[in-house]
ROZARO-612446 format. One record per residue: residue number from 1; residue in one letter; x, y, z of N, C-alpha, C, O in turn. Coordinates in steps of 0.1 Angstrom, whole numbers. Layout:
BEGIN
   resi   resn     n_X     n_Y     n_Z    ca_X    ca_Y    ca_Z     c_X     c_Y     c_Z     o_X     o_Y     o_Z
    NUM      a       X       Y       Z       X       Y       Z       X       Y       Z       X       Y       Z
...
! end
This chain:
BEGIN
   resi   resn     n_X     n_Y     n_Z    ca_X    ca_Y    ca_Z     c_X     c_Y     c_Z     o_X     o_Y     o_Z
      1      x      79      58     482      90      52     474      87      37     471      89      32     460
      2      x      82      31     482      80      16     481      69      14     470      69       5     462
      3      x      58      23     470      48      22     460      53      24     446      48      17     437
      4      x      62      33     445      68      36     432      75      24     426      75      20     415
      5      x      83      17     435      90       5     431      81      -6     427      83     -13     417
      6      x      70      -8     435      60     -18     432      53     -15     419      51     -24     411
      7      x      49      -3     418      43       2     405      52      -1     393      47      -6     383
      8      x      64       4     394      74       2     383      76     -13     380      77     -17     368
      9      x      77     -21     390      79     -35     388      67     -42     382      69     -50     373
     10      x      55     -38     386      43     -43     380      42     -38     365      38     -46     356
     11      x      45     -26     363      45     -20     349      55     -28     340      52     -31     329
     12      x      67     -30     345      77     -38     338      72     -52     335      74     -57     324
     13      x      67     -59     345      61     -72     343      50     -72     332      50     -81     324
     14      x      41     -63     333      30     -62     324      36     -60     309      31     -66     300
     15      x      45     -51     308      51     -49     295      58     -61     289      57     -64     278
     16      x      65     -69     298      71     -81     294      61     -91     289      63     -98     279
     17      x      50     -93     297      40    -102     293      33     -98     280      31    -106     271
     18      x      30     -85     278      24     -80     266      34     -82     254      29     -87     244
     19      x      47     -79     256      56     -81     245      57     -96     241      58     -99     229
     20      x      57    -105     251      58    -119     248      45    -123     240      46    -132     231
     21      x      34    -118     243      21    -122     237      20    -116     223      13    -122     215
     22      x      27    -106     219      25    -100     206      36    -104     196      35    -101     184
     23      x      46    -111     200      56    -116     191      53    -130     187      52    -139     196
     24      x      52    -132     174      50    -146     170      63    -153     168      74    -147     168
     25      x      62    -166     168      74    -174     167      82    -172     154      76    -171     143
     26      x      95    -170     155     104    -168     144     108    -182     139     113    -190     146
     27      x     105    -184     126     109    -197     120     121    -194     111     122    -185     104
     28      x     131    -203     112     143    -202     104     141    -211      91     138    -222      92
     29      x     144    -205      79     143    -211      67     154    -221      65     166    -217      67
     30      x     152    -234      62     163    -243      60     168    -243      46     162    -236      37
     31      x     178    -250      43     184    -250      30     177    -259      20     180    -259       8
     32      x     166    -266      24     159    -275      16     147    -269       9     138    -277       5
     33      x     146    -256       8     135    -249       2     134    -252     -13     144    -256     -19
     34      x     123    -250     -19     121    -251     -33     112    -240     -38     101    -238     -34
     35      x     117    -231     -47     110    -221     -53     110    -224     -68     120    -221     -75
     36      x      99    -230     -73      99    -234     -87      89    -226     -95      79    -221     -89
     37      x      91    -225    -108      82    -218    -117      80    -227    -130      90    -234    -134
     38      x      69    -225    -136      67    -233    -148      55    -227    -157      46    -220    -152
     39      x      57    -229    -170      46    -227    -179      47    -238    -189      55    -247    -188
     40      x      40    -237    -200      41    -248    -210      54    -248    -217      59    -258    -222
     41      x      61    -236    -217      73    -234    -225      86    -235    -217      96    -239    -223
     42      x      85    -231    -205      98    -230    -197      95    -233    -182      83    -231    -177
     43      x     105    -237    -175     103    -240    -161     117    -239    -155     127    -239    -161
     44      x     117    -239    -141     130    -239    -134     128    -236    -120     117    -237    -114
     45      x     139    -232    -113     139    -229     -99     147    -217     -97     156    -213    -105
     46      x     145    -211     -85     154    -201     -80     162    -207     -69     156    -213     -60
     47      x     175    -206     -69     184    -213     -59     186    -205     -47     192    -210     -37
     48      x     182    -192     -46     185    -184     -34     172    -178     -29     166    -170     -36
     49      x     168    -182     -17     156    -177     -11     159    -175       4     164    -184      10
     50      x     156    -163       9     159    -160      23     149    -150      28     142    -143      21
     51      x     149    -148      41     140    -138      47     137    -142      61     143    -150      68
     52      x     126    -135      66     121    -137      80     107    -141      79      99    -136      72
     53      x     104    -152      87      91    -157      88      87    -158     102      93    -166     110
     54      x      78    -150     106      72    -150     120      58    -155     118      49    -149     111
     55      x      55    -167     123      42    -173     121      37    -180     133      44    -189     139
     56      x      25    -177     137      18    -183     148       4    -186     144      -4    -177     143
     57      x       1    -199     141     -13    -202     136     -24    -199     146     -35    -197     142
     58      x     -20    -197     159     -30    -193     169     -32    -177     170     -41    -173     177
     59      x     -23    -170     164     -23    -155     165     -18    -149     152      -7    -144     151
     60      x     -26    -150     142     -23    -146     128     -20    -131     127     -13    -126     119
     61      x     -26    -123     136     -25    -109     136     -11    -104     138      -7     -93     134
     62      x      -3    -112     145      11    -108     147      21    -116     138      33    -114     140
     63      x      16    -124     129      24    -131     120      28    -123     108      20    -114     104
     64      x      40    -125     102      44    -118      91      55    -125      83      63    -132      89
     65      x      56    -122      70      67    -127      62      74    -115      55      68    -105      52
     66      x      87    -116      54      95    -107      46     106    -115      40     116    -118      46
     67      x     104    -119      27     112    -128      20     117    -122       7     110    -114       0
     68      x     129    -127       3     134    -123     -10     140    -135     -18     144    -145     -12
     69      x     139    -134     -31     145    -143     -40     156    -136     -48     153    -125     -53
     70      x     167    -142     -49     178    -136     -57     176    -140     -72     176    -151     -76
     71      x     173    -130     -80     169    -132     -94     181    -139    -101     178    -147    -110
     72      x     193    -135     -98     205    -141    -105     206    -156    -102     214    -163    -109
     73      x     199    -161     -92     200    -176     -89     190    -184     -98     189    -196     -95
     74      x     184    -178    -108     175    -186    -116     182    -197    -123     193    -196    -129
     75      x     176    -209    -124     181    -221    -130     170    -227    -138     160    -232    -133
     76      x     172    -227    -151     162    -233    -160     166    -247    -166     158    -254    -172
     77      x     179    -250    -163     184    -263    -169     191    -260    -182     195    -269    -189
     78      x     191    -247    -187     197    -243    -199     204    -230    -197     198    -220    -194
     79      x     217    -231    -199     226    -219    -196     222    -207    -205     222    -196    -200
     80      x     218    -209    -217     214    -198    -226     201    -192    -221     199    -179    -220
     81      x     191    -200    -216     179    -195    -211     181    -187    -198     175    -177    -195
     82      x     190    -193    -189     194    -186    -177     199    -172    -180     195    -162    -174
     83      x     208    -171    -189     214    -158    -193     203    -148    -198     203    -137    -195
     84      x     195    -154    -207     184    -146    -213     174    -141    -202     170    -129    -202
     85      x     171    -150    -192     162    -146    -181     167    -135    -173     160    -126    -167
     86      x     181    -135    -171     187    -124    -162     189    -111    -170     192    -101    -164
     87      x     188    -111    -183     190    -100    -191     180     -89    -189     169     -91    -183
     88      x     183     -77    -195     173     -66    -193     160     -68    -201     151     -61    -199
     89      x     160     -77    -210     148     -81    -217     138     -88    -208     126     -87    -211
     90      x     142     -94    -198     133    -102    -189     134     -96    -175     128     -86    -172
     91      x     141    -103    -166     142     -99    -152     151     -87    -149     149     -79    -140
     92      x     161     -85    -158     171     -74    -156     177     -75    -142     176     -66    -134
     93      x     183     -86    -140     189     -90    -127     199     -79    -122     201     -77    -110
     94      x     206     -73    -131     216     -62    -127     209     -50    -121     214     -45    -111
     95      x     198     -46    -126     190     -35    -122     181     -38    -110     178     -30    -101
     96      x     175     -50    -111     165     -55    -101     169     -68     -96     163     -78    -100
     97      x     178     -69     -87     184     -81     -83     176     -90     -74     179    -102     -73
     98      x     165     -85     -68     157     -94     -60     142     -93     -63     137     -83     -68
     99      x     135    -104     -60     120    -104     -60     117    -103     -45     123    -111     -37
    100      x     109     -94     -41     107     -91     -26      92     -93     -23      83     -88     -30
    101      x      89     -99     -12      75    -100      -7      74     -97       7      82    -103      15
    102      x      65     -88      11      63     -84      25      48     -85      28      40     -79      21
    103      x      45     -93      38      31     -95      41      25     -83      48      32     -75      54
    104      x      12     -82      46       4     -72      53      -6     -78      62      -9     -73      73
    105      x     -11     -90      58     -22     -97      65     -22    -112      62     -20    -115      50
    106      x     -24    -120      72     -25    -134      70     -38    -138      77     -41    -135      88
    107      x     -46    -146      69     -59    -151      74     -60    -166      71     -54    -172      63
    108      x     -69    -172      79     -72    -186      78     -81    -187      65     -90    -178      64
    109      x     -79    -197      57     -88    -198      45     -90    -213      42     -81    -220      37
    110      x    -102    -218      46    -105    -232      45     -95    -240      54     -93    -238      66
    111      x     -89    -250      48     -79    -259      55     -65    -252      56     -56    -258      62
    112      x     -63    -241      49     -50    -235      49     -51    -220      53     -59    -216      61
    113      x     -43    -212      46     -41    -198      49     -40    -190      37     -37    -196      26
    114      x     -41    -177      38     -38    -168      27     -30    -156      33     -34    -151      43
    115      x     -20    -153      26     -12    -141      30     -13    -131      19     -12    -134       7
    116      x     -16    -118      23     -17    -107      14      -6     -97      17      -4     -94      29
    117      x       1     -93       7      12     -84       9      16     -77      -4       9     -78     -14
    118      x      28     -71      -3      33     -64     -15      44     -73     -21      54     -77     -15
    119      x      41     -76     -34      51     -84     -42      58     -74     -52      51     -67     -59
    120      x      71     -74     -51      78     -65     -60      87     -73     -69      96     -80     -64
    121      x      85     -72     -82      93     -78     -92      96     -68    -103      87     -61    -107
    122      x     109     -68    -107     113     -59    -118     109     -44    -115     106     -37    -125
    123      x     110     -40    -103     107     -26     -99      92     -23     -98      89     -11     -96
    124      x      84     -33    -100      69     -30     -99      64     -37     -87      66     -49     -85
    125      x      57     -29     -78      52     -34     -66      36     -35     -67      30     -25     -71
    126      x      31     -47     -64      16     -49     -64      12     -57     -52      19     -65     -47
    127      x       0     -54     -48      -6     -62     -37      -9     -76     -43     -14     -77     -54
    128      x      -5     -86     -35      -6     -99     -41     -10    -109     -29      -4    -108     -19
    129      x     -19    -118     -32     -24    -128     -22     -19    -142     -26     -20    -146     -38
    130      x     -13    -149     -17      -7    -162     -19     -14    -172      -9     -14    -170       3
    131      x     -21    -182     -15     -26    -193      -6     -15    -202      -2      -6    -205     -10
    132      x     -16    -207      11      -5    -216      15     -11    -226      26     -21    -223      32
    133      x      -4    -237      28      -6    -246      38       6    -246      48      17    -243      44
    134      x       3    -249      60      14    -249      70      13    -263      77       3    -265      84
    135      x      23    -271      76      23    -284      82      34    -284      93      46    -283      90
    136      x      30    -286     105      39    -285     116      42    -299     122      33    -307     123
    137      x      55    -302     125      59    -314     132      69    -310     142      81    -310     140
    138      x      64    -308     154      73    -304     165      79    -290     163      72    -281     161
    139      x      92    -290     163      99    -277     161     103    -275     146     111    -267     143
    140      x      97    -283     137      99    -281     123      85    -280     116      75    -284     122
    141      x      85    -274     105      73    -272      97      76    -269      83      88    -267      79
    142      x      66    -270      74      68    -266      60      56    -258      56      44    -260      59
    143      x      60    -247      49      50    -238      42      50    -243      27      60    -244      21
    144      x      38    -246      22      36    -250       8      26    -241       2      15    -238       7
    145      x      29    -236     -10      19    -227     -17      21    -229     -32      32    -231     -37
    146      x      10    -227     -39      10    -227     -54       1    -216     -58     -10    -214     -54
    147      x       6    -208     -68      -1    -196     -72       4    -192     -86      14    -197     -91
    148      x      -4    -184     -93       0    -179    -106       4    -164    -106      -2    -156     -99
    149      x      14    -161    -114      18    -147    -116      17    -144    -130      22    -151    -139
    150      x      11    -133    -133      10    -128    -147      23    -119    -149      23    -108    -143
    151      x      32    -124    -157      45    -116    -159      43    -102    -165      51     -94    -162
    152      x      32    -101    -172      29     -87    -178      26     -77    -167      29     -65    -169
    153      x      20     -81    -156      17     -72    -145      30     -66    -139      30     -55    -133
    154      x      42     -73    -141      54     -68    -136      64     -64    -147      76     -63    -145
    155      x      59     -63    -159      67     -59    -171      79     -68    -173      90     -64    -176
    156      x      77     -81    -172      87     -91    -175      85     -96    -189      75    -102    -192
    157      x      95     -94    -197      95     -98    -211      84     -90    -219      78     -81    -213
    158      x      82     -94    -231      71     -88    -239      59     -96    -239      59    -108    -238
    159      x      47     -89    -239      34     -97    -238      33    -106    -250      38    -103    -261
    160      x      27    -117    -248      26    -127    -259      39    -134    -261      47    -136    -252
    161      x      42    -138    -273      54    -144    -277      55    -159    -273      45    -165    -272
    162      x      67    -164    -271      69    -178    -269      66    -183    -255      64    -194    -253
    163      x      67    -174    -245      65    -177    -231      51    -173    -227      47    -162    -230
    164      x      44    -182    -220      30    -179    -215      31    -166    -207      41    -164    -200
    165      x      20    -159    -207      19    -147    -198      17    -151    -183      23    -144    -175
    166      x      10    -162    -181       8    -166    -167      18    -177    -164      19    -188    -170
    167      x      25    -175    -153      35    -185    -148      31    -190    -135      27    -183    -126
    168      x      31    -204    -134      28    -211    -122      40    -211    -112      51    -214    -117
    169      x      38    -207    -100      49    -207     -90      45    -217     -79      34    -217     -74
    170      x      54    -226     -75      52    -235     -64      63    -233     -54      75    -233     -57
    171      x      59    -232     -42      68    -230     -30      67    -241     -21      56    -246     -17
    172      x      79    -246     -16      80    -255      -5      91    -250       4     102    -250       0
    173      x      87    -245      16      97    -238      24      97    -245      38      89    -242      47
    174      x     106    -254      40     108    -260      53     115    -251      63     124    -243      59
    175      x     110    -251      75     115    -242      85     117    -249      98     111    -260     101
    176      x     125    -243     107     127    -249     120     127    -237     130     129    -225     127
    177      x     125    -240     143     126    -230     154     140    -230     159     142    -222     168
! end
């Protein structure tokens, strides 16, 4: 019986140590994030961004992102453009209310990182890689990334026309522990 108790205690301790080592730090997204987009013709921001960020620069294998952008929070600086962007001709915010990104893999890339995952916009899900930097200051940090999205890949608007097919996206996501 004594051996069973010692064995059980050792097993429980080993499980706790293992669980502690495979869970990456959870970072809380602050209110000062910026999700901006631009092309030659139009630009703006999304005002609602939330999700879960588990990131450990020393153990990328257990790091992951699961974030969403509320499509209806789009702000272009022009009320008519906002309404048009939310319409079924573009994002169709009523039918597809969020842009969703779930990571599959995060790797070191030069001085920064790359996250590869599934990006879902307008009901279309595609594997997508986003380069980013991570700047840590104590219990606070910022994720910064710049990348391009071809809106035609996600059936946003009509190809060609007045808005460029390739849209630049810039992210600045401050986080705290």
